[in-house]
C-alpha positions in Angstrom: -13.3 -9.3 -2.9 -12.4 -5.8 -1.8 -14.4 -3.8 -4.3 -16.9 -1.5 -2.5 -17.1 1.7 -4.5 -19.4 3.3 -2.0 -16.2 4.2 0.0 -14.8 6.3 -2.8 -13.5 9.7 -1.8 -14.2 9.2 1.9 -11.8 9.9 4.6 -11.0 6.7 6.4 -8.4 7.9 8.8 -8.0 11.3 10.3 -5.6 12.1 13.1 -5.1 15.5 14.7 -2.3 16.7 17.0 -1.0 13.1 17.6 1.8 12.8 20.2 3.7 9.8 21.3 6.2 9.3 24.2 8.6 6.5 25.1 9.2 7.0 28.7 10.5 10.6 29.1 11.3 11.0 25.4 8.7 12.6 23.1 8.9 10.8 19.7 6.0 12.4 17.8 5.0 16.1 18.0 1.5 17.1 17.0 1.0 15.1 13.8 -2.0 15.8 11.6 -2.6 13.3 8.9 -5.6 12.1 6.8 -5.9 9.0 4.5 -8.6 8.8 1.8 -10.2 5.6 0.6 -9.0 4.7 -2.8 -5.7 6.5 -2.3 -2.2 5.8 -1.2 -0.8 8.1 1.5 2.9 7.9 1.8 4.9 8.8 5.0 8.5 9.6 4.3 11.6 10.8 6.0 15.1 9.7 6.9 15.9 6.9 9.5 14.8 7.6 13.0 12.3 10.4 12.4 9.3 8.6 13.8 7.7 6.9 10.7 7.4 3.4 12.3 6.3 4.9 15.6 3.5 6.7 13.8 2.3 3.5 12.2 2.5 1.8 15.6 0.4 4.5 17.1 -2.2 4.3 14.4 -2.3 0.5 14.6 -2.6 0.5 18.4 0.7 -1.4 18.9 1.9 1.7 20.8 -0.5 3.8 22.7 -0.4 7.5 21.6 0.1 10.0 24.3 -2.4 12.5 23.0 -4.4 13.7 20.0 -7.6 12.8 18.2 -8.1 9.8 16.1 -11.1 9.2 13.8 -11.5 5.9 11.8 -14.3 5.7 9.3 -15.9 8.9 10.8 -15.9 7.5 14.3 -13.8 8.8 17.2 -11.4 6.2 18.5 -10.2 6.2 22.1 -7.1 4.2 23.0 -8.0 0.6 22.1 -5.4 -2.1 21.9 -4.1 -3.4 18.5 -6.5 -6.4 18.3 -9.5 -4.2 18.8 -8.4 -1.8 16.0 -7.7 -4.9 13.8 -11.4 -5.9 14.2 -12.4 -2.4 13.4 -10.6 -2.6 10.1 -7.0 -1.6 10.6 -4.6 -4.0 8.8 -1.0 -3.6 9.8 2.1 -5.0 8.0 5.0 -4.2 10.3 8.6 -3.6 9.4 10.3 -7.0 9.6 7.2 -8.9 8.6 6.6 -10.7 12.0 5.3 -13.9 10.4 5.2 -17.0 12.5 8.3 -19.0 11.5 7.1 -22.4 12.8 3.6 -22.2 11.3 2.9 -23.1 7.7 2.0 -20.5 5.1 -1.7 -21.5 5.3 -1.6 -21.4 9.1 0.0 -17.9 9.0 -2.8 -16.8 6.8 -5.4 -18.3 9.0 -4.3 -16.2 12.0 -6.1 -13.4 10.3 -9.4 -15.2 10.9 -9.5 -13.8 14.4 -10.6 -10.4 12.9 -13.5 -11.7 10.8 -16.8 -13.4 11.3 -17.3 -17.1 11.0 -18.6 -16.9 7.5 -15.4 -15.2 6.2 -13.0 -17.6 7.8 -11.5 -18.9 4.6 -8.6 -17.9 2.4 -10.0 -16.2 -0.7 -8.7 -17.4 -4.0 -7.9 -13.8 -4.8 -5.1 -13.9 -2.2 -3.4 -16.6 -4.3 -4.0 -14.7 -7.5 -2.2 -11.7 -6.0 0.6 -13.9 -4.5 0.9 -17.1 -6.6 4.0 -18.3 -4.7 1.9 -18.6 -1.5 -0.4 -21.1 -3.1 2.6 -23.2 -4.1 4.1 -23.1 -0.6 1.0 -23.5 1.5 2.4 -26.4 3.5 5.9 -24.8 3.9 6.8 -23.3 7.2 7.0 -19.5 7.2 10.5 -19.5 8.5 11.6 -21.5 5.4 10.5 -18.7 3.0 12.8 -16.1 1.5 12.6 -12.5 2.8 10.5 -11.5 -0.3 8.2 -14.4 0.1 7.7 -13.6 3.8 6.8 -10.0 2.9 4.2 -11.3 0.5 2.9 -13.6 3.3 2.7 -10.7 5.7 0.7 -8.5 3.3 -1.6 -11.4 2.4 -2.2 -12.1 6.1 -3.3 -8.5 6.6 -5.6 -8.7 3.6 -7.3 -11.8 5.1 -8.8 -9.4 7.8 -10.5 -7.4 5.0 -9.0 -4.1 6.2 -10.6 -0.7 5.6 -7.2 0.9 6.4 -4.0 -0.9 5.4 -0.7 0.2 7.0 2.5 -0.9 5.3 5.8 -0.3 6.9 8.8 -0.4 4.5 7.5 -3.3 2.3 10.5 -3.1 0.0 13.2 -3.4 2.7 15.6 -6.1 1.9 13.5 -7.4 -1.0 14.8 -8.4 -4.4 13.8 -6.2 -7.3 11.4 -8.6 -9.0 9.4 -9.0 -5.8 9.5 -5.2 -5.2 7.8 -4.8 -8.6 5.2 -7.4 -7.7 4.4 -5.9 -4.4 4.1 -2.5 -6.1 1.6 -3.9 -8.5 -0.4 -5.4 -5.7 -0.5 -2.1 -3.8 -1.6 -0.3 -7.0 -4.3 -3.0 -7.5 -5.7 -2.6 -4.0 -5.9 1.2 -4.5 -7.8 0.7 -7.7 -10.4 -1.4 -6.0 -11.5 1.6 -4.0 -12.2 -0.5 -0.9 -9.6 0.8 1.5 -7.2 3.6 2.4 -3.5 2.7 2.3 -0.8 4.4 4.4 2.7 3.5 3.2 5.9 4.2 5.0 8.7 3.9 2.5 12.3 5.1 2.0 12.7 3.8 -1.6 11.9 7.1 -3.3 11.0 6.0 -6.8 8.8 3.2 -5.5 6.9 5.6 -3.2 6.7 8.4 -5.7 5.2 6.2 -8.5 2.5 4.8 -6.1 1.5 7.6 -3.8 -1.2 10.2 -4.2 -0.4 12.2 -1.1 2.9 12.7 0.9 3.7 13.5 4.5 7.4 14.1 5.4 8.6 13.8 9.0 11.7 15.3 10.5 12.6 14.6 14.2 9.1 13.5 14.9 7.4 16.6 13.4 5.6 17.1 10.1 7.6 19.4 7.9 6.0 18.9 4.5 2.8 17.5 3.1 0.6 17.7 0.0 -0.8 15.9 -3.0 1.7 14.7 -5.6 0.6 17.3 -8.1 1.1 20.1 -5.5 4.7 19.1 -4.6 7.9 19.7 -6.5 9.5 16.3 -7.0 13.0 17.6 -6.5 12.1 19.4 -3.3 10.3 16.3 -2.0 13.4 14.1 -2.8 15.7 16.6 -1.1 13.5 16.6 2.0 13.8 12.8 2.5 17.5 12.5 1.6 20.2 12.1 4.2 
């Protein structure tokens, strides 16, 4: 479904000197970040340092104040989130944001707005990745457990066939067995070589096992970054500890 090896080793996302303000407050200060296809780029840091704000700026949910943004080698202006979604940016927000009164299938079908008429179907691979969703297709989203809602939120993003997948704290409040399953799905998506994945995560061992590259934020600024094999694990852990 997602396997397109021609993307391998290409930079899907590149941002330079990204800034973000909320009113008079500056939240992000000159962030540089790149995400390669077929790799997992992890953004880490303690609470309140700007990780979620960064993903919102990349997804178009919040308009960045400044900086350059290239997606798939094309300069991006300041389009709204729905335009970026159609350009291939899939966003799984913190808190999941599923539609509680819609069924599981109807939640998945909301992703159809980002794809052409011929692709408006739920691929069987979605249910292979998340078998519980197949069993619960007629259940309302609000009736699912937190872990099941997280799976639904990721599956809905995959319906849009993203080239860049943004995941904000996918393990938050999730039971261990589902954390393991979600980790396996993320690793599988990386192995398919069809998308770049940017993961915001505070669960250190989960992030460290998955990620290829790390970016660490502190007070809205980038303080550390590098490939896993370039960074000392203990130093990385210390930099993201309270």
